N, C-alpha and C positions, 0 to 999 in steps of 0.2 A: 838674284841675290837670294839664296835659300835661309829661311827662318825656322826655328823650332822653339817651343814653349817646353821647358822642363819644369815639371811639378813634383816635389817630394813630399809625400803625405804621411805624417805622423798622427799619433793619438790626438793631440790638441793644436797642431802646428802643420801649417802648409808653407813650404818654401817653393819659390818659383824663380825662373830665370829664362828670359827669351834671348836666344843666341842667333845672330845672323852670321853667314858665311860667304863670302866672295873670294873664290879661289882658295888661297891658303890663309887668307885673313879672316879673324874672328873677331866678334864685337858683341858685348853685352848691351842689348838695347832696353831692357827693362829687367827689374829684380826686386825681390821684397820677401817679407815674411808675414803672414797673416795668423793671429790666433783664432780660432774659428768654433762655432757651436753648430751652425748650419753649413754643412757640407756643399750642397748645391748652390746655394747663395754664395758662398765664398769663390767657389770654382767660376761662377759666371761673372762675378764681380772681377777676378783676376784676369780672365779672358778679355773682358770689356777694357779694363785699364790697360792692357798690354796690347790691345787692337790685334789679337790673336785669333779672330774668327775663323780665318781660312788657313792658319798655320797649323802644321802638325803638331800633336801633343805628346810629349814622352813622360811617362810616370813610372813609379816603382811598384813591385809587389812586397808583401810583407809576410812574416813567418813562414818563410819558404824553408825547405829541409834539404841539408847537404849531406851526401854520402859519396865515399871514395871506393872506387873498383882499380883494379891493376890488371893490365891485359899484356900479352906478347905484342912486340912490335912487328911481328911476322905476320900478323892477320892483315888481310885486306879490309877495305873500307866497309864492304857489306857484312863480312863475317863478323867484323868489330861490332858494328852497330847491333847484330844479333845477339853477340856474346854480352854485350852492356844490358840490353833488354832482358836477357836470362838472368843475370846478376840481380839486376833491380827486381825481378818477379820473385826471385829466391830470398831476398831481403825483406819484400813485403810479407811473404809467408811466414818468415821467422818472426817479423815484428807485428803480425797481424794487421798490416794495412791493406786497404782495398786498392788495388793498382789502377782499376778504372776509374777512381776517384781522384787521380793525380795526374797531372800535366807536367812532363819532363823536359828537360834540356840538358846538354852536358858540354864540356870543355876538356880537351885532350892535351896533356902536358908530359914531357920527358921526365920519368921517375928518376929522381936525384940518388935514389938508393940502389937502384939496379937499371943500368944503361939499357938493357935489353927489354925493358918493360915500358909501358904507357901507363900513366896515371890517369884515371878518369874522374873529374870533379862533376859529380851528378847532382843537378839541381831539380826539385820536385815541388809543385804548389798545387794545394787544392783548388780543383776546377770551378767549384762554388765561389772562390774568392776572386778567380779570374773573371767569372761570369759577372760577379758583383762590380768590379773594376769597368768592365765594358758596359754595364747599365748605367754606372754613375756618370759615364761620358758618353751616352748614347746622343747622338746628333752632333756631336764634335769629332774633329779630325783625329782621333786616336791612333798614333803611329807606332809607338813602342812601348811594351809592357815589360821592365827589366829589373832583377834584383840589383840593388845599390852596391852590393859587394863586388859585383862585376863591372859596374858602370863608373865607380868612384876612381879606379886608375886612370880614366879618359883624361882627367885634369892634371895629374902628376907629372912633373918634369923628370922622368926617369933616366937612369943610367944603365946602359946595359952591361956594365962592368960591377954594379953595385947590386946587392940584395937589400930589399926595402920591406917594411911594414906599414900598413894604412890602417890606422885605428878610428874608425868612424863611431863616434859617441853621439848617436842620436837617442830615441826612446830607450832602444837597447843597443849594444856595441856589436859591432862587426868588424873582425880583423882579418884584413885581407895581406896575404903574404905573397910577395912577388920575387921571383928569381930572374934578376936583370930587368926587362921589361914585359915578362910575362907572368900571369897569376899562376901561383903553384898551390895554393891552400887558404882555405875559408874556414873561420871559427867563429862561433856566436857567443858572446858573454852576455848573460841575462841582465847584468846591471847596466844602467845607463842614464841619460839626461831626465828621463821620465821620474826617477826615483828622487833627484835633487829638485827638479820644479815641483812635483807633487808636495814635498816636504815644506818647501818655501811657501806654496800656494795655500797649505792648510793654516799657516800664520797670518798671510797678507789677503786671503781671499780673492787672489787676482793673479791668473796665470800669466797675463802680460807683465805685471809687476814682478812677478817670479824671474820671468825672463831678463828683465832689464836689470834686477838684482844680480844675476849671474854675470851679465856682462860688466857690471861695475864692481865686481868682486875680485880681488887680487890675493892669489896664493904666494906666500913666501917660503923660500927654501930654509935649511936649518940654520943659516946664519941671520935669518931674520924674523925668526918665530916671535921674538918679543913685541915686533910690530904686528905681527898678525893677530895677536891676541886682542889688540885694540882696535884693529881695522875693521872687522865684520862679525856681527852676531849670527850670521847665517854660515859660517864656515863648519859648523857642526852638521849642517845638512849637507854640505858639499864634500868635505875631505873623505868621509867614510867610502862613499861610492867611488870618487876617483882612486882612492887607495885599492879598493877591490878590482877595480878595472887594471890599474898598472901592475898589480901584483899577478894578475893571470896573464896579461900581456908578457911579463917577465918569465912566466913558467912557458909560455908559447916559444919564446926567444931561446931558452935553455934547451927546449925539446928539439928544436930545429936541426935538421942535418947539415945545415950550412950556416955561415957566419951572417948575421944581419949588420948591414952597415948604417942603416938609417932608419927611424921611426917619425912617419907623418900622423899628426893629429888633426882631426877635422870633425865635424858635426856641431851639434848644438853646443856641447859643452866645451868646444873650442874657443868659444867667446869668453871664458874665464881668463883673466890676466895671469900670465906666468905659468899656465898649465904646462906648457913645454918643458919649463925648467922644473916642475914638480916631477914629471915622468922622468926627466934625465936623471934626476936624485935617485929615484927608486931604480931604474933600470941600469944603475952603477955606470953612469957615464956614456952611454949609447946616445949618439946624435939624435936629439928630438927637435922636430920643426913642426909648425903651424902648416897644415898644407895650403899652398896658394895655386889657384889657376895658372898654367904654364903661360898662358897668352896674354895675361894681365900684366902690364908693366908696373912696378912698384915705385911709384913717384911720390913726392911731397903733396901734389896736387890730388892724389887719389888716396881714398880712406880703404886701404885693403882689407880691413876687418869688416866692413859692409859685404864685401863679396864673398869672404871666408865664411860669413854666416850662411850663405847659399850655395856651398860648394856641393851639396848632394844634387841640388836642382840643376846646377851648370853642368855637372856630369851627365845627368839624364838628357838634358839638351842636346849635348855633344853626341850622346848615343843615337839619338834621332836624327842627328845630321849626318850619321855613317860613322862616326869614330867607334873605336873599340871593337869588342867581339861581335860577329854578325850573326850568330846562330842561337843567341841567348834571349830572342823576343819572345815572349809568352802571348802575343796579340796574335789571334788567328783571324784572319780576314776571309770571307766568304764570297765569292762571286758568282752572282746568278746569271744565267743565260736566257734570253728570250728568242724564240722561234717565231719571226714574222713572214707569212707567204701571202703574197699578192698575185693573184691571177687577174689578168686583164685581157679581154678580146674586144678588138675594134674593127668591125666589118663595115667597110664602106661601099657603097653602091654609086658608080658614077653617073652623073646628071647631063642632060643635053642642053645645049645652049639655045635651043628651038624655044619660042615663046608660045603660050597657049592661055589666052585671056590674061596676059601679062603676068603669069606664074611659071616658075619652072616645072618641068614634068619629068618623070622617069621614063627613060627610053630603052627600055628592054622588053622582050618577048619571051614568054615561057616555053614557047614551042621551038624556039631555037636551040639547036643540039649544044652550042657553045655555053648558052644560059643553063641548060640542064646540068650539063657537066660541071659549071662553076657551081651551081646552087648544091648537087651532091658532095663535091670536093669540102665546100664551106661547112655544110651539114655535119659531114664527117668529122671535120676539125673540131667544130662546136662540141660534137657528142664525145669526142676523145678528152677535150680539155674538161667537159664537165664530169666524165667517169674519172678522170685523174684527180680533179678537185676533191670529189666526193671520197675518193681512196684516200687522199692525204687527210681530209678532215677526220675520216674515221680512224686513221692511223694516230694521228695526234690526239684524238679523244681517248683511244685505248691505251695509248702511253702516259696520258695524264692520269687515267683511272688507276693503272698499274702504280703510279709515283704516289697517288693519293692512299692506295691501300699499303704501299711500302711505309709511307710516313705514318701512317695509322698503327700499322704493326710495330714500327719503332716506338711510337709515343706509348702504346700499351705495354711493350717490353720495359721500357724505361721507367713507366710507373710501377711495374711488377717489381723491377729492381730496387726502386726506391722503397717500396713497401717492405721487401726483404732487408734491406739495410736498417730500416727503422725497427724491424723486428729484431734484428741482430743486436741494434744498439740498445734496445730495451733488455734483451738478456744480458748484455755485457754491463750495463748499468745494474741490474739486479744482482749480478754476481760481484760486482765491484763493492756494492752496498753489503752484500753477505760477507765478503771477503774483508772489508772494513770492520765490520761489527766483530768477526772472529779474531781478527788482529787485536781490536781494542781490549777484547775479553781476555785473550792470551797475554797481552802486555800487562793488564791489571792482575793476573794470577801471578805473573813472573815477578811483578813489583811485590806483591803480597808475600810470596815465598822468599825474595831476596830480603825483605824486612824482617820475616819471621828467623831467617839463618842468621841476619846480622844480629838480632837481639836474643838469639837461642839460648846464650850462655850468660847474657849480660845480667840478667837478674840474680843468678846465682853467685857471679862474682861480686855483685853489688852487696849481697847480705853477707859474704866473707868481709869484705871490706869494712863494713859497718860494725861487724863483730869486733873487729881490732881496734877501732875508733870510739866506741860508744862509752862515755862515762857510766861507772857503776851506779849511780844514782839516777840514770836516765832510763826510762822504760818506753818500748816502742808499743803502740797499741795496733797499728797496720802499717803496711806497706802497699801501694797501689802502682800500677803501670797502666794508667788509662789510654794512652796511645804512644806509638813511635817510641821516642826517647824520654817521654815525660813521666817522672816519678813523684809520688805524693806520699809523704811519711808523716804519721799521726804520733807525736811523743808526748811523754809527762813526766814530771819530776816534782819532787817537793820543793825545789829550789829553782827559780827562774835562771840563774847563773849558770846551771849545768846544762839547761837547755840552749842557752846562748853559746855556751862553750862547745856543745855538741854541733850546733850550726856551723860554727867556726871550724871545727875539725872536717866536716864535710867539704868545705871550700878549699881549706888548705892542704889537705890530704889528696885532692882531686878526685874524691869519691863520686862528687857531682861535678858538672861544669861549674866553675867558680862564677862565671859571669851571669849564669841562669839561676842561682839560689836565691830564694825569698822565703819570707816566712810571714806567717799571719800574726796579729796581736795575741798576746799571751792571754789565756783565760783560766782564771782561778776557781776551781771545784773542790770545796772543802779544803783539804790540806794540800791537793796537788794542783800543780799549774801545767796547762796543756797547751800546745802549739803545733801547728800544721806547717810543715817544711816542703818546699816544693823546687824542683830543679830538673835538669837534663842529664842523662848519662853522657859522659865524655865520649 
């Protein structure tokens, strides 16, 4: 019986599932979710709790990059591989990526738009991130390191005559499009469960409680919105993110070259009740379902929701057991070879059975020709073996020295390249900072110019309008425009009523924005009454 521990790692959550297989039968031996702060302690705890000390482990990569190339189906396998490498190198030059810092895998599918072409789904990941994963699982039996977008279809009950989309809402969202039973397209949506959980966590100060709140929250469709407003105070943290995801999924479906028959929803956000009905409403009635592992029977005795929570981990465990795509494993295993040479020489001289003082004695004479011949033959053999041994030892030492020199040269080159990369990064950062500063200055200048253009003729228009509405007995001592739309008018009159009338005219005639017009208390100096009127240009 083969077993594999699937471990899906997010920013704050680790999902795990141990799957065993006997022939074609699959069984979930253990599963669960951990909210973690110390990664190593949590992983060791999971391995201990699931008794997976000797079982292979399958994990996910994160922040991988997807690109798509299109090739002629007339290319042979060797030429196709070279063409893909060339396309990726050209892309790296265009995007200013360092191809030596990236590890790549790819999947080939038939292009639905052109039957004579092959679509290449190219996946690349930073080598440093892969190294970090290998270091995190050092001493453990790490078998597979796979993108979740390529492993999540492992658990779906796909139909060869239907096209489907799997929406995996974990920290971020990955949308995997399938034509029949084959992966055709992968797209990332930045929005995801992390936004929902972070928002609730900021209120509750507990990531675990935030997760439990999501599990106990129900979304209602248009018919039940009145109930929804009374149901949960956390919907304002949930609905905007789900709406963003559903809207982008709708755009993906509308842009598809073929009809999408079904949408499967999975991931952390799938624990929210009625999320499938919510998506179905936004996607104009396309059949939306919560993704369930195909080999788990849905019965009253089984709480299917518990298994759905760890769909990502189950799919990774199946990947480790040999399901799904075979060539998307980012785990590189190195095999060391050791050379052991044992040279043994055992020369035995026969003893006589005669006795001399109760002891055995050697029965040969150096003067005997046969003895002389035997001695010379044995001596020659020992000499040859000695020379051969010395030669082999010298050869091994020479090869070891060459390997050590080669390793040292490689290490020096790597350090040199890292130094060059650091220098390039410093230059890029400096240019980025300079560009940001210039952009900000340009934007500020543009904004100032726009404001100037907007209000260029406003003051002249204002004076003209005031001229037509000012009462005869009112005098203006000053008009100021301190900033933006702000206008300050100093007026005086022998009668306060005339000033009040003037203020009312500024409002009613729309000379100033009516809601913004305010005035100071009237101040009487000698026979004149003075007042300050403030407001915004309309």
